[in-house]
VEXLUM-295836 format. One line per 3 residues: number of its first residue (from 1); for each residue x, y, z of C-alpha. Coordinates in steps of 0.2 Angstrom, whole numbers, padded with zeros to 4 digits. Layout:
BEGIN
NUM> X:Y:Z ~ ...
This chain:
BEGIN
1> -0460:0684:0250 ~ -0456:0670:0263 ~ -0452:0658:0250
4> -0440:0671:0242 ~ -0432:0674:0259 ~ -0430:0656:0263
7> -0422:0653:0245 ~ -0410:0667:0247 ~ -0404:0662:0264
10> -0403:0644:0259 ~ -0393:0648:0243 ~ -0382:0660:0252
13> -0378:0647:0266 ~ -0374:0634:0253 ~ -0362:0646:0244
16> -0353:0650:0261 ~ -0352:0632:0266 ~ -0344:0627:0249
19> -0332:0642:0251 ~ -0327:0637:0268 ~ -0318:0621:0261
22> -0308:0631:0248 ~ -0292:0641:0251 ~ -0288:0647:0233
25> -0290:0665:0228 ~ -0299:0660:0212 ~ -0312:0651:0222
28> -0314:0667:0233 ~ -0317:0677:0217 ~ -0330:0665:0211
31> -0338:0666:0228 ~ -0339:0685:0228 ~ -0346:0686:0210
34> -0359:0672:0214 ~ -0365:0681:0230 ~ -0366:0697:0220
37> -0376:0688:0206 ~ -0388:0680:0218 ~ -0391:0697:0226
40> -0394:0705:0209 ~ -0407:0692:0205 ~ -0416:0693:0222
43> -0416:0712:0221 ~ -0424:0711:0203 ~ -0437:0700:0210
46> -0441:0711:0224 ~ -0442:0726:0212 ~ -0454:0718:0201
49> -0465:0713:0216 ~ -0465:0731:0222 ~ -0473:0736:0205
52> -0462:0751:0200 ~ -0468:0757:0183 ~ -0465:0775:0184
55> -0448:0776:0175 ~ -0437:0773:0190 ~ -0422:0762:0191
58> -0412:0752:0204 ~ -0393:0753:0203 ~ -0379:0745:0213
61> -0367:0757:0221 ~ -0351:0757:0231 ~ -0342:0740:0233
64> -0358:0731:0227 ~ -0357:0741:0212 ~ -0340:0734:0207
67> -0348:0717:0205 ~ -0341:0709:0221 ~ -0349:0706:0237
70> -0341:0700:0253 ~ -0350:0687:0264 ~ -0357:0700:0276
73> -0354:0716:0268 ~ -0369:0729:0266 ~ -0378:0729:0250
76> -0378:0747:0244 ~ -0391:0752:0232 ~ -0398:0768:0224
79> -0416:0770:0220 ~ -0415:0783:0205 ~ -0430:0794:0201
82> -0433:0805:0186 ~ -0431:0824:0190 ~ -0447:0831:0197
85> -0451:0815:0206 ~ -0453:0817:0225 ~ -0459:0804:0237
88> -0463:0817:0250 ~ -0476:0824:0238 ~ -0483:0807:0232
91> -0489:0796:0246 ~ -0492:0781:0235 ~ -0474:0782:0229
94> -0467:0784:0246 ~ -0477:0769:0252 ~ -0470:0759:0237
97> -0452:0763:0241 ~ -0454:0759:0260 ~ -0462:0743:0255
100> -0448:0738:0244 ~ -0434:0743:0257 ~ -0444:0733:0270
103> -0445:0718:0259 ~ -0426:0718:0256 ~ -0423:0717:0275
106> -0436:0704:0277 ~ -0428:0694:0264 ~ -0411:0695:0273
109> -0403:0708:0262 ~ -0394:0721:0274 ~ -0396:0735:0262
112> -0389:0753:0263 ~ -0401:0763:0252 ~ -0402:0781:0245
115> -0417:0788:0235 ~ -0412:0802:0224 ~ -0416:0810:0207
118> -0403:0813:0194 ~ -0400:0831:0198 ~ -0400:0827:0217
121> -0386:0814:0213 ~ -0375:0826:0204 ~ -0378:0840:0217
124> -0374:0828:0232 ~ -0358:0821:0223 ~ -0352:0839:0220
127> -0351:0842:0239 ~ -0347:0825:0246 ~ -0332:0815:0239
130> -0339:0799:0248 ~ -0355:0800:0238 ~ -0346:0804:0222
133> -0335:0789:0224 ~ -0350:0778:0227 ~ -0359:0784:0212
136> -0343:0781:0201 ~ -0346:0763:0204 ~ -0365:0763:0199
139> -0370:0748:0190 ~ -0388:0746:0182 ~ -0399:0732:0190
142> -0417:0734:0185 ~ -0429:0747:0179 ~ -0427:0761:0166
145> -0411:0759:0156 ~ -0414:0776:0149 ~ -0414:0785:0166
148> -0398:0776:0171 ~ -0390:0782:0155 ~ -0396:0799:0158
151> -0388:0799:0176 ~ -0372:0792:0169 ~ -0371:0806:0156
154> -0374:0820:0169 ~ -0362:0812:0182 ~ -0348:0811:0169
157> -0351:0829:0164 ~ -0350:0835:0182 ~ -0335:0824:0186
160> -0318:0834:0187 ~ -0305:0820:0186 ~ -0291:0832:0193
163> -0301:0838:0207 ~ -0307:0820:0211 ~ -0289:0814:0211
166> -0284:0828:0223 ~ -0299:0824:0235 ~ -0296:0805:0235
169> -0277:0806:0238 ~ -0280:0818:0252 ~ -0294:0807:0259
172> -0281:0792:0258 ~ -0268:0802:0268 ~ -0281:0806:0281
175> -0286:0787:0282 ~ -0268:0782:0283 ~ -0265:0794:0297
178> -0278:0785:0308 ~ -0268:0770:0307 ~ -0251:0778:0311
181> -0246:0778:0293 ~ -0241:0760:0294 ~ -0248:0743:0288
184> -0239:0734:0302 ~ -0251:0736:0316 ~ -0253:0720:0325
187> -0272:0720:0322 ~ -0273:0729:0305 ~ -0289:0732:0295
190> -0287:0723:0279 ~ -0298:0735:0270 ~ -0294:0752:0277
193> -0276:0751:0284 ~ -0262:0757:0273 ~ -0258:0743:0261
196> -0276:0736:0262 ~ -0289:0733:0249 ~ -0295:0752:0249
199> -0278:0757:0243 ~ -0280:0747:0227 ~ -0298:0753:0225
202> -0292:0771:0226 ~ -0280:0768:0211 ~ -0295:0761:0201
205> -0306:0775:0206 ~ -0295:0789:0200 ~ -0291:0779:0184
208> -0309:0777:0180 ~ -0313:0795:0184 ~ -0299:0800:0172
211> -0305:0788:0158 ~ -0289:0778:0160 ~ -0297:0761:0163
214> -0307:0750:0175 ~ -0295:0736:0178 ~ -0277:0732:0180
217> -0276:0725:0162 ~ -0283:0742:0156 ~ -0269:0751:0166
220> -0256:0740:0159 ~ -0262:0743:0141 ~ -0262:0762:0144
223> -0244:0761:0150 ~ -0247:0765:0168 ~ -0242:0748:0174
226> -0229:0736:0168 ~ -0234:0718:0164 ~ -0225:0713:0180
229> -0234:0726:0190 ~ -0251:0720:0184 ~ -0246:0702:0189
232> -0241:0708:0206 ~ -0257:0719:0208 ~ -0268:0705:0204
235> -0259:0693:0215 ~ -0259:0704:0231 ~ -0277:0709:0228
238> -0282:0691:0228 ~ -0272:0688:0244 ~ -0280:0702:0253
241> -0297:0697:0246 ~ -0295:0679:0252 ~ -0290:0685:0270
244> -0305:0697:0270 ~ -0317:0684:0265 ~ -0310:0671:0278
247> -0311:0685:0291 ~ -0330:0687:0287 ~ -0333:0668:0288
250> -0324:0666:0304 ~ -0332:0681:0312 ~ -0350:0677:0305
253> -0352:0695:0303 ~ -0344:0710:0294 ~ -0327:0711:0302
256> -0312:0719:0292 ~ -0300:0719:0307 ~ -0288:0705:0309
259> -0290:0705:0328 ~ -0281:0693:0339 ~ -0297:0683:0343
262> -0299:0679:0324 ~ -0281:0677:0318 ~ -0280:0659:0323
265> -0297:0654:0315 ~ -0293:0663:0299 ~ -0275:0655:0298
268> -0283:0638:0302 ~ -0296:0640:0288 ~ -0281:0643:0276
271> -0272:0628:0282 ~ -0258:0637:0290 ~ -0248:0631:0305
274> -0251:0613:0303 ~ -0237:0602:0310 ~ -0230:0586:0302
277> -0241:0576:0314 ~ -0257:0585:0309 ~ -0258:0595:0325
280> -0261:0614:0324 ~ -0248:0626:0331 ~ -0259:0641:0334
283> -0245:0653:0337 ~ -0236:0647:0321 ~ -0252:0648:0311
286> -0256:0666:0317 ~ -0238:0671:0313 ~ -0239:0664:0295
289> -0255:0672:0292 ~ -0249:0689:0297 ~ -0233:0687:0288
292> -0243:0684:0272 ~ -0254:0699:0276 ~ -0239:0711:0279
295> -0230:0706:0263 ~ -0245:0708:0253 ~ -0249:0725:0261
298> -0231:0731:0259 ~ -0232:0727:0240 ~ -0249:0736:0239
301> -0241:0751:0247 ~ -0227:0752:0234 ~ -0238:0748:0219
304> -0251:0761:0225 ~ -0238:0774:0226 ~ -0231:0770:0209
307> -0248:0770:0200 ~ -0254:0786:0209 ~ -0239:0795:0203
310> -0241:0789:0186 ~ -0259:0794:0185 ~ -0256:0811:0192
313> -0243:0814:0179 ~ -0255:0808:0165 ~ -0268:0820:0172
316> -0257:0835:0174 ~ -0246:0832:0159 ~ -0227:0828:0159
319> -0222:0846:0158 ~ -0209:0847:0172 ~ -0192:0852:0168
322> -0178:0840:0173 ~ -0164:0847:0183 ~ -0149:0835:0182
325> -0141:0830:0199 ~ -0128:0818:0191 ~ -0128:0807:0176
328> -0140:0794:0185 ~ -0152:0806:0194 ~ -0162:0822:0191
331> -0173:0833:0201 ~ -0191:0832:0193 ~ -0202:0845:0202
334> -0195:0840:0219 ~ -0195:0821:0216 ~ -0179:0811:0213
337> -0180:0804:0195 ~ -0169:0791:0187 ~ -0162:0796:0170
340> -0165:0779:0163 ~ -0176:0764:0167 ~ -0161:0753:0168
343> -0150:0764:0178 ~ -0149:0751:0193 ~ -0146:0736:0181
346> -0131:0746:0173 ~ -0125:0752:0190 ~ -0131:0743:0206
349> -0122:0755:0217 ~ -0135:0768:0212 ~ -0148:0759:0222
352> -0141:0765:0239 ~ -0136:0781:0231 ~ -0154:0785:0228
355> -0157:0786:0247 ~ -0141:0796:0250 ~ -0147:0809:0237
358> -0165:0809:0244 ~ -0158:0814:0262 ~ -0144:0825:0256
361> -0151:0835:0241 ~ -0160:0851:0245 ~ -0177:0852:0238
364> -0180:0833:0235 ~ -0195:0827:0245 ~ -0199:0810:0237
367> -0195:0797:0223 ~ -0204:0799:0206 ~ -0215:0785:0199
370> -0201:0780:0187 ~ -0188:0779:0201 ~ -0200:0769:0212
373> -0204:0757:0198 ~ -0185:0755:0194 ~ -0182:0751:0212
376> -0196:0739:0213 ~ -0189:0729:0198 ~ -0171:0730:0204
379> -0174:0719:0220 ~ -0166:0704:0212 ~ -0150:0714:0210
382> -0148:0715:0229 ~ -0139:0698:0232 ~ -0125:0693:0243
385> -0112:0700:0231 ~ -0122:0717:0232 ~ -0121:0717:0251
388> -0102:0712:0251 ~ -0098:0727:0239 ~ -0086:0739:0249
391> -0094:0754:0239 ~ -0112:0749:0245 ~ -0106:0747:0263
394> -0098:0764:0262 ~ -0114:0771:0255 ~ -0124:0764:0269
397> -0113:0771:0282 ~ -0115:0788:0274 ~ -0134:0786:0274
400> -0133:0782:0293 ~ -0121:0796:0297 ~ -0130:0810:0287
403> -0133:0825:0298 ~ -0152:0826:0293 ~ -0165:0816:0284
406> -0159:0799:0290 ~ -0175:0793:0298 ~ -0185:0797:0282
409> -0172:0789:0271 ~ -0171:0773:0281 ~ -0190:0772:0282
412> -0191:0774:0263 ~ -0178:0760:0261 ~ -0189:0749:0271
415> -0205:0754:0261 ~ -0196:0750:0245 ~ -0189:0733:0251
418> -0171:0739:0250 ~ -0167:0739:0269 ~ -0171:0721:0271
421> -0161:0716:0256 ~ -0146:0726:0261 ~ -0146:0723:0280
424> -0150:0704:0278 ~ -0155:0701:0297 ~ -0168:0715:0296
427> -0177:0705:0282 ~ -0180:0691:0294 ~ -0190:0702:0306
430> -0201:0711:0293 ~ -0219:0707:0297 ~ -0213:0698:0313
433> -0227:0697:0326 ~ -0223:0701:0344 ~ -0233:0690:0356
436> -0233:0700:0371 ~ -0245:0712:0379 ~ -0237:0729:0376
439> -0229:0730:0358 ~ -0242:0736:0346 ~ -0231:0735:0330
442> -0222:0722:0321 ~ -0203:0720:0326 ~ -0197:0730:0310
445> -0210:0744:0313 ~ -0205:0745:0331 ~ -0187:0747:0327
448> -0191:0761:0315 ~ -0201:0769:0328 ~ -0186:0768:0340
451> -0175:0775:0327 ~ -0186:0790:0324 ~ -0187:0793:0343
454> -0168:0793:0345 ~ -0167:0805:0330 ~ -0179:0817:0338
457> -0168:0819:0353 ~ -0156:0828:0341 ~ -0169:0839:0333
460> -0172:0856:0341 ~ -0190:0856:0336 ~ -0194:0841:0347
463> -0184:0847:0362 ~ -0200:0852:0371 ~ -0206:0833:0371
466> -0191:0826:0382 ~ -0180:0841:0387 ~ -0168:0830:0397
469> -0165:0818:0383 ~ -0163:0833:0371 ~ -0150:0841:0384
472> -0140:0825:0384 ~ -0141:0823:0365 ~ -0134:0840:0363
475> -0118:0835:0370 ~ -0117:0818:0361 ~ -0104:0818:0347
478> -0109:0803:0336 ~ -0128:0801:0334 ~ -0126:0787:0322
481> -0120:0776:0335 ~ -0137:0777:0343 ~ -0145:0775:0326
484> -0136:0759:0323 ~ -0140:0753:0341 ~ -0158:0756:0338
487> -0158:0747:0321 ~ -0150:0731:0329 ~ -0158:0731:0347
490> -0172:0719:0342 ~ -0165:0712:0326 ~ -0163:0695:0333
493> -0181:0693:0339 ~ -0191:0677:0334 ~ -0175:0666:0333
496> -0177:0658:0350 ~ -0165:0662:0365 ~ -0160:0679:0371
499> -0162:0691:0357 ~ -0151:0704:0366 ~ -0136:0692:0366
502> -0140:0686:0348 ~ -0141:0704:0343 ~ -0123:0706:0350
505> -0117:0694:0337 ~ -0126:0703:0323 ~ -0118:0719:0328
508> -0100:0711:0328 ~ -0103:0705:0310 ~ -0109:0722:0305
511> -0095:0731:0313 ~ -0082:0720:0304 ~ -0091:0722:0287
514> -0092:0741:0289 ~ -0075:0744:0296 ~ -0081:0752:0312
517> -0068:0757:0325 ~ -0065:0746:0340 ~ -0073:0758:0352
520> -0088:0762:0342 ~ -0092:0744:0339 ~ -0090:0740:0357
523> -0102:0754:0362 ~ -0115:0748:0349 ~ -0113:0730:0355
526> -0115:0735:0373 ~ -0131:0745:0370 ~ -0139:0731:0360
529> -0134:0718:0373 ~ -0140:0729:0388 ~ -0155:0738:0380
532> -0167:0730:0393 ~ -0157:0732:0408 ~ -0160:0750:0413
535> -0179:0749:0412 ~ -0178:0733:0422 ~ -0168:0741:0436
538> -0178:0757:0436 ~ -0195:0749:0437 ~ -0191:0733:0447
541> -0178:0738:0460 ~ -0177:0750:0475 ~ -0167:0765:0468
544> -0165:0771:0486 ~ -0154:0756:0489 ~ -0135:0762:0487
547> -0131:0744:0482 ~ -0143:0744:0468 ~ -0135:0760:0461
550> -0118:0753:0464 ~ -0121:0737:0455 ~ -0129:0746:0440
553> -0115:0758:0439 ~ -0103:0744:0438 ~ -0112:0735:0424
556> -0113:0751:0414 ~ -0095:0755:0416 ~ -0094:0774:0412
559> -0104:0789:0409 ~ -0104:0788:0390 ~ -0111:0771:0391
562> -0124:0777:0403 ~ -0130:0792:0393 ~ -0131:0781:0377
565> -0141:0768:0386 ~ -0153:0780:0394 ~ -0157:0788:0377
568> -0159:0771:0369 ~ -0170:0765:0383 ~ -0182:0780:0383
571> -0183:0779:0364 ~ -0187:0760:0365 ~ -0201:0761:0378
574> -0209:0775:0369 ~ -0208:0765:0353 ~ -0218:0750:0360
577> -0235:0758:0361 ~ -0243:0775:0365 ~ -0250:0767:0381
580> -0233:0760:0388 ~ -0224:0776:0391 ~ -0229:0788:0405
583> -0222:0802:0416 ~ -0219:0791:0431 ~ -0208:0779:0420
586> -0199:0794:0414 ~ -0195:0800:0432 ~ -0189:0783:0437
589> -0177:0782:0422 ~ -0171:0800:0425 ~ -0168:0796:0444
592> -0158:0781:0440 ~ -0148:0790:0427 ~ -0144:0804:0439
595> -0140:0793:0454 ~ -0129:0782:0443 ~ -0120:0797:0435
598> -0116:0803:0453 ~ -0109:0786:0457 ~ -0099:0785:0441
601> -0092:0802:0445 ~ -0082:0795:0460 ~ -0095:0799:0473
604> -0097:0783:0484 ~ -0115:0780:0489 ~ -0117:0788:0507
607> -0134:0786:0514 ~ -0131:0798:0529 ~ -0124:0812:0518
610> -0138:0809:0505 ~ -0151:0811:0519 ~ -0144:0827:0525
613> -0144:0834:0508 ~ -0162:0830:0506 ~ -0167:0837:0523
616> -0158:0853:0519 ~ -0167:0855:0502 ~ -0183:0851:0510
619> -0181:0864:0523 ~ -0177:0877:0510 ~ -0193:0873:0502
622> -0203:0874:0518 ~ -0196:0891:0522 ~ -0207:0898:0508
625> -0223:0893:0518 ~ -0219:0902:0535 ~ -0221:0887:0546
628> -0217:0889:0564 ~ -0199:0887:0569 ~ -0193:0869:0569
631> -0211:0863:0565 ~ -0203:0849:0556 ~ -0195:0841:0570
634> -0209:0831:0578 ~ -0212:0822:0561 ~ -0194:0820:0556
637> -0190:0812:0573 ~ -0201:0797:0569 ~ -0194:0794:0552
640> -0179:0784:0548 ~ -0166:0784:0535 ~ -0176:0773:0523
643> -0190:0786:0522 ~ -0178:0800:0517 ~ -0169:0789:0505
646> -0185:0784:0496 ~ -0193:0801:0495 ~ -0185:0816:0486
649> -0184:0833:0494 ~ -0200:0840:0486 ~ -0210:0825:0493
652> -0203:0827:0510 ~ -0207:0845:0511 ~ -0225:0842:0505
655> -0227:0828:0519 ~ -0220:0840:0532 ~ -0231:0854:0527
658> -0247:0844:0527 ~ -0243:0835:0544 ~ -0232:0845:0555
661> -0246:0857:0562 ~ -0258:0843:0566 ~ -0245:0832:0573
664> -0239:0846:0585 ~ -0257:0850:0591 ~ -0260:0831:0594
667> -0244:0830:0604 ~ -0249:0846:0614 ~ -0266:0838:0618
670> -0258:0821:0622 ~ -0270:0812:0610 ~ -0267:0802:0594
673> -0268:0811:0577 ~ -0283:0808:0566 ~ -0281:0799:0549
676> -0275:0812:0537 ~ -0276:0810:0518 ~ -0270:0823:0506
679> -0269:0824:0487 ~ -0262:0835:0474 ~ -0259:0835:0456
682> -0244:0824:0453 ~ -0227:0833:0451 ~ -0222:0822:0437
685> -0236:0829:0427 ~ -0249:0815:0426 ~ -0262:0810:0438
688> -0263:0813:0457 ~ -0251:0810:0471 ~ -0259:0804:0487
691> -0252:0804:0504 ~ -0260:0794:0518 ~ -0255:0796:0537
694> -0264:0783:0548 ~ -0261:0772:0563 ~ -0254:0756:0555
697> -0264:0741:0553 ~ -0261:0724:0544 ~ -0274:0727:0531
700> -0271:0746:0528 ~ -0262:0744:0511 ~ -0276:0732:0505
703> -0289:0744:0511 ~ -0281:0758:0501 ~ -0280:0748:0486
706> -0298:0743:0487 ~ -0303:0761:0488 ~ -0293:0766:0472
709> -0299:0750:0463 ~ -0318:0755:0467 ~ -0315:0773:0463
712> -0308:0769:0445 ~ -0289:0773:0449 ~ -0274:0763:0443
715> -0259:0764:0455 ~ -0243:0768:0446 ~ -0232:0768:0462
718> -0233:0765:0480 ~ -0220:0770:0494 ~ -0225:0763:0510
721> -0217:0768:0527 ~ -0220:0764:0545 ~ -0214:0778:0557
724> -0207:0774:0574 ~ -0223:0781:0582 ~ -0234:0767:0574
727> -0241:0777:0560 ~ -0240:0773:0542 ~ -0234:0786:0530
730> -0239:0780:0512 ~ -0238:0789:0496 ~ -0246:0784:0480
733> -0246:0789:0462 ~ -0263:0786:0454 ~ -0271:0789:0437
736> -0288:0787:0430 ~ -0292:0784:0411 ~ -0310:0790:0415
739> -0306:0808:0422 ~ -0290:0812:0413 ~ -0294:0831:0411
742> -0302:0833:0428 ~ -0289:0828:0441 ~ -0290:0844:0451
745> -0309:0841:0453 ~ -0305:0824:0461 ~ -0294:0830:0475
748> -0308:0833:0487 ~ -0317:0817:0483 ~ -0301:0806:0485
751> -0296:0815:0502 ~ -0314:0812:0509 ~ -0318:0795:0502
754> -0301:0787:0506 ~ -0301:0794:0524 ~ -0319:0787:0527
757> -0313:0770:0520 ~ -0299:0769:0532 ~ -0308:0776:0547
760> -0324:0765:0545 ~ -0313:0750:0544 ~ -0327:0739:0536
763> -0323:0721:0531 ~ -0312:0721:0515 ~ -0323:0720:0500
766> -0323:0704:0490 ~ -0312:0704:0474 ~ -0322:0707:0459
769> -0320:0698:0442 ~ -0309:0710:0433 ~ -0313:0712:0414
772> -0298:0707:0403 ~ -0295:0714:0386 ~ -0296:0704:0370
775> -0277:0705:0368 ~ -0275:0697:0385 ~ -0287:0683:0380
778> -0277:0680:0364 ~ -0260:0681:0372 ~ -0262:0676:0390
781> -0246:0674:0400 ~ -0244:0661:0414 ~ -0244:0671:0431
784> -0227:0670:0440 ~ -0224:0673:0459 ~ -0207:0672:0466
787> -0203:0675:0485 ~ -0185:0678:0490 ~ -0177:0683:0507
790> -0163:0696:0509 ~ -0146:0691:0516 ~ -0152:0691:0534
793> -0170:0683:0530 ~ -0178:0698:0538 ~ -0186:0706:0523
796> -0193:0697:0508 ~ -0194:0702:0489 ~ -0210:0697:0481
799> -0211:0698:0462 ~ -0226:0695:0452 ~ -0229:0694:0433
802> -0246:0692:0426 ~ -0259:0699:0413 ~ -0266:0715:0418
805> -0284:0717:0424 ~ -0295:0729:0434 ~ -0292:0725:0453
808> -0277:0715:0451 ~ -0266:0724:0464 ~ -0280:0724:0476
811> -0281:0705:0474 ~ -0263:0704:0479 ~ -0264:0716:0493
814> -0279:0706:0500 ~ -0269:0690:0501 ~ -0255:0699:0510
817> -0267:0707:0522 ~ -0275:0690:0526 ~ -0258:0683:0531
820> -0253:0699:0541 ~ -0239:0702:0530 ~ -0232:0720:0531
823> -0228:0730:0515 ~ -0213:0741:0515 ~ -0211:0746:0497
826> -0221:0743:0481 ~ -0214:0745:0463 ~ -0229:0745:0451
829> -0224:0742:0433 ~ -0237:0741:0419 ~ -0231:0736:0402
832> -0245:0738:0390 ~ -0257:0724:0397 ~ -0244:0715:0407
835> -0239:0719:0425 ~ -0222:0716:0433 ~ -0224:0721:0451
838> -0211:0720:0465 ~ -0215:0721:0484 ~ -0203:0722:0499
841> -0212:0714:0513 ~ -0210:0706:0530 ~ -0220:0697:0543
844> -0220:0682:0555 ~ -0228:0671:0542 ~ -0214:0673:0531
847> -0203:0663:0543 ~ -0213:0648:0541 ~ -0211:0637:0525
850> -0229:0631:0525 ~ -0235:0649:0527 ~ -0224:0654:0512
853> -0231:0640:0501 ~ -0249:0646:0506 ~ -0245:0664:0502
856> -0238:0659:0485 ~ -0252:0647:0481 ~ -0265:0660:0485
859> -0256:0674:0475 ~ -0256:0662:0460 ~ -0274:0659:0462
862> -0278:0678:0463 ~ -0268:0681:0448 ~ -0277:0668:0438
865> -0294:0673:0444
């Protein structure tokens, strides 16, 4: 047994070593077949050694049953027994089976085994589609041929091809949904993601179950695939198989996800990204690999759809009645069908007409297999002449301006490769990676997500998601302007330079080509050029500063531009990643919109007037709580204009209600007020809002950050204020990924724990080594620290940018505390796994050049730790 194990491991290692130097699909196919053959021989030897002689047989099932074995895939086998056999009733047989399975593992075969009789196989397959699919691939290895043929006969009788087709396509849709229905994730699963190898296997499974063939050549001979499609199927299957094999070899384990950690290694093994001087450009290599993967996945998605529709039609019979729409198209049971296979060759204008009819014809829910195939074969027709044709340009604008169905039509245009061939700049960003820490989609998929988000603002059924956006959208007269801006906002990414400004040039060309009015073109160009501005101002600047609002209002120009920019900004942030958008970002953007709208309306910023308005609103709220007459005065007398400008009326009322009584008692007793910490469910709808009222001390902010860090909270926002009585009044917005559903239960813990932390004033805890994510390791960004004085050099603006990690904010706060730097305002902005934080600070150390350099150096070291 040891000799067999050594031989198997030696031979497998030799095969993998030989394969590591080859990059052709043919060599990979050879490797998969050789691994399978070697495994077959080893299993047969082990079977014979086990001494099975009672009419049983061993079969390969699942992927192994197909005759291909990836380097670190499981070896799935079926120990098939005659009916009436039961290991539970036969101790000798049970021991024999256990010995065989154990010897497989001892030899180095990672097997997945099942032990069943023929009847049990049929029964299990009838209730579990996964088992039914695995057994469909069953391949005889050793033992009783007669028993295996009996199994095949009974399995075939029990198999219902139509029911199997329905079950497998439903299973495929569920699988696609787990991957957001897109092959363009930045870390796709090359086996399970849409457009992966599994989508090709589904086609062959349902074809085999229907008796239509077991290979692409079989499907071609049956008329289910054209000669060109067979060629494309084999080509893209080989491309995906090569990538998956290289992935296993790079990981040295079963790994089907193209994770960032492995993309460089896989690309390097394929010879990608090598410069002329022989050096490896890791980023270029990764981009080349992923571009190759995305193009293959896109082709697989299209071919999968065509073939499944053809097989479904073959299974159900072609009995649907065609209802003509015009001379080129007909309605075939809700699918748009071309009236002839050469309709696009004879009339290229019909290509874009397809999508206009898809979005505008009642009852049409998709494209038929015949239409998809015709589009697939018409790609070469979409050339420069096609793009310059006035009729096509008019049709594209009709699609973009349609009152409904636009999102689905544009997404379908992208899936069928029409969008990138008509809108040529878009083709350049199909499959374009985004090397940052917050986008989770390729550029083209991000654009389509943003387009979808903008469209939803105009749909009543989505009004509950973002009511304010829907309210603004309801008064907007030309939604298509926002759709065009969404299409172009990132279209110039990956070219080098400022993609916002490069995008302006693409908009100008598009506007000329499509005869847009001057005003419409100007607005779209403005939106593309400024699409990052509003989020930068909202998240990095002090919105309580009238000068900030005035400068932004001047840049925006008018309320129409402001509304359009706000809607695009919200849609853009939501389209980067499910993790990037949060309620606090929403509040900042909405506040900026309202303040700017007020300024654009002719109301000059007046801090004194704004303070009086907020005080009046706060007093109205306080009247509901029966506080003593003028109970607010003692607290408010210690607070300056800056406090009232940085807090809204609701927060002012909450602070007053929590502090006024204790402050009055302390004043009457002529003694200092105790440290007070209060927490409540955040008014913005996520996390907790925490208020701290404490005698000020240089390390107070660091101490609070340290508590939140150790308690597992992330700080979204911090407003820090020092009252004239020497007390700090700080407010924090905090969230926790560990206790999302139990914030109410955490209020007492936070109030007690944070109070103890401040009162006990123990030495600040050391900064722990924060764990960083795989993504941060793969795409690290160089930490950046800037320190700039205001006009009078009394206050300083500290800006930091770094990869996010646990405890990062505490590291920064600790450095500031060590230098006795006072924090006046903190703007915490987390973009996926990148932080962009801004702090308003002051302190004697900042007046000395040497101390400034020390602070910046220590901050950089803290960010790099």
